[in-house]
N, C-alpha and C positions, 0 to 999 in steps of 0.2 A: 662463479656465478654468471660471468659474462660468456663463458664458453658454450653453455647450452643455448643461450640466446643467439650467439653467432652461428652455431650449427643449424638452428631452426631457420634463421634468415637465409643461410646459404642453400638449404634444401628448398625453400620457397622460391628462391631465385632460379634454381636449376629445373624446377618442375615444368615450366612451359617448354623448354628446349627438349626435355625428355619426352614430353607428350607428342611433340611434333614428329618424332622419329617413326612412330607407328609400328605396325606389324606387317610383314610382307604378305601380299595377296596369295591365297592358296592357288596351286596349279589347277587348271581346268582339266576335266576328264575328256578323253577322246570321244568323238561323236558316236562311235559304235558302242560305247559302254552302256547307254540307256537301254538299248535293245537287248543286250546280253544280261543286264541286271533284271530286266522285266521277266526274262525267261527263268532266271535263277530264283527270283523272289516270288514265283507264282504261288507257292505254298507257304509263304512266310507267316500266315495266320492259322496254320493247321493246328488243331487242338485234339487230334485223335488220341494222343497218349495221356491226356489229362484224366486223373482219377475222378475228379468231381466237376460238375458243371460250373459255369460262370456264376458269380455271386448274384448278378442281376436276375438270372434265370431262377435261382433258388428263391430269391425274394418274391419274384412274380408268382412262383408256384405256391409259396406260403400265403400270399395275398389271395390267390384264387381259392385256396383251401378254406380260408376264413370266410370268404364270400359265399362259397358253396355250402358251408355249414349253416350260415345264416339263411340261405335260400331253402335248405332242407327243412329248417324249422318252419319257414313259411309254408312249405308244401304240406307238412304234416299237421299244421294248425288249421282246423276247419273254420275257425272264426275269421281267417284272412280270406278276402274275396279272391275268386279265380282270376279276375281281370288284373288285380294287383300282382298276383304271382306270375301271370303270363308276361306282364310288363317287365318285371324284375328279371325273369328268365331271358327275355329278349335283350335286355341291356347286358346281362352277363354273357350271352352268346356273342355279342359284339366284342367284348373284352377277350374272350377265349378264342374266337375265330371258328367255333363249331356250334352246331345246333344243340342247345341245352334243354333238357326236360327234367322233371323231378326225378326220373329214374337215372338219367345220365349223371346227376350230381353224386351218385354213389361211387363214381370213378375217382373222386377226389379224396 
């Protein structure tokens, strides 16, 4: 029963000395390495071989599709005022980065 207590106390006593030893510092790279790495890593984010687009682009496309469908409903409903539809189309144009009209909503 006293052996586990003795081992625990011994471990606690040795802990500060083991912590003080630390890990050796990593060797620094030569000065010319950053220039060489910059040239090699020029295309490190190339996604040419990807089958599918990024998830964020897919989510944005789906959100634009839902918004466009809502706007198409506004365009086809004669009870909705023209000014309201123009205002909504202008806001949607800001989101998509292109000039949107009731006809251009068919692209979605």
